[in-house]
N, C-alpha and C positions, 0 to 999 in steps of 0.2 A: 754611595753617594752620586748622586747627579750632578754631574758639571756641564759646564760649556767648553767648547772649545778653548784651546789658549791664546790662541790671537784670533780677534774677531774683526772682520771687516765688514763695517756697516753695506758699502755698495753691495755686498753679497748676500744677504738676507731680505728675505721679503718683507715686505708692511703684512701687518694682517689687519683689516678692518674690524673694528669691536664697538662702534655706535655709529649713528649716522656723524657723518663728519668728522670722528676719532681714528686714526689707525695707530699701531704700535710694532716696533722691534723690540724684539728682546735679543739683549746682547748677552753678556756675559753672568753666570750662576753660577753656583754653590750651593748647596743644601742651608748654608748660614747668612748668602746675600744674593741679590737679582740686580741688573739692572739694567732698563726700560727707556725705550724712548716712545715718547709717545705725542702724536702729529695733530691738532687741532683746526680744523677753518673755524674764520670768522660765525659766530654763534651756535657753534660746538657746547655741548652740555653732558660735563662728567655728572652724572647725577649722582644728590646726595647718598652716599653707604658708607660701611665700616666692614673692616673687620681686625684679626689680631696681628698683623703684622705694622712696624715701623716702619714709615716711609718718607723721605726726604728726597720731594719734586725741586728742580733747579728750572727755572726759567731759562731755555735756550735763546727762544724767541718768542716774539709778541706781547699779549696781552693779557692778562686772564684777573677776573673775580675768583679767588679762593677765599673759600670757605670751610672753618670747621668747629663745630664743639658750638653755632651759633653768631659766632664772630665773621665778618667778609671783608677783608683787604683787596686791593688793586695790586698785583704785582706785574713787573715785567724783564725784562733782560736781565740777568745776573741777580734777579731776586730767587732765594730760595724761600721754603718753611718748613717746620717737621711738625707730623703729625702720628701720636703715638697710637698705642693700639686701642682698638675699638673705639675711636674717636670720630664720631659721624662727621664726612667731608665730601664735598665734591668742588666745579670748577664750571664756571662759563666762561669764555673765550671771547675776548674784546676784540683782536687780532688775528688774524691767523697767526700761529704759531706753534712750538715743540717743546714739549716738558722733558726734563730727565731725570727717570725718577728711581730711588732706590731704596729699596725692599729689604726689610729684615725680617722672620727669616723669607727665602727665597717663595715668590708666588708659585707653589704646586699647579694652583688651579688653571695660570697661565699654560701650562705646559699639556692639560689635557684638551686639543683639539686635534 
């Protein structure tokens, strides 16, 4: 089984640039679940995509237009949303901020860099 360390200190993890104005830190994970912080600059776009994972993003800061299955909602600090497997989804960052994503199962593709 693939796992992260037991104790994770965010300031000891480097940011990984994953798109224009988007970077992420993979925090804790095992084969069944993964926790990831994703920082967006204003105007950055998380392009529409889908995957077989369940995803639950939590807005740590900023403001985002979050879209999935053709519906868009503006969400801010303290809000979250549920993305079922294979739902087409994406975000537009309206105010710079960070999402904390929970995935199940873990995103193995995130570890292949």
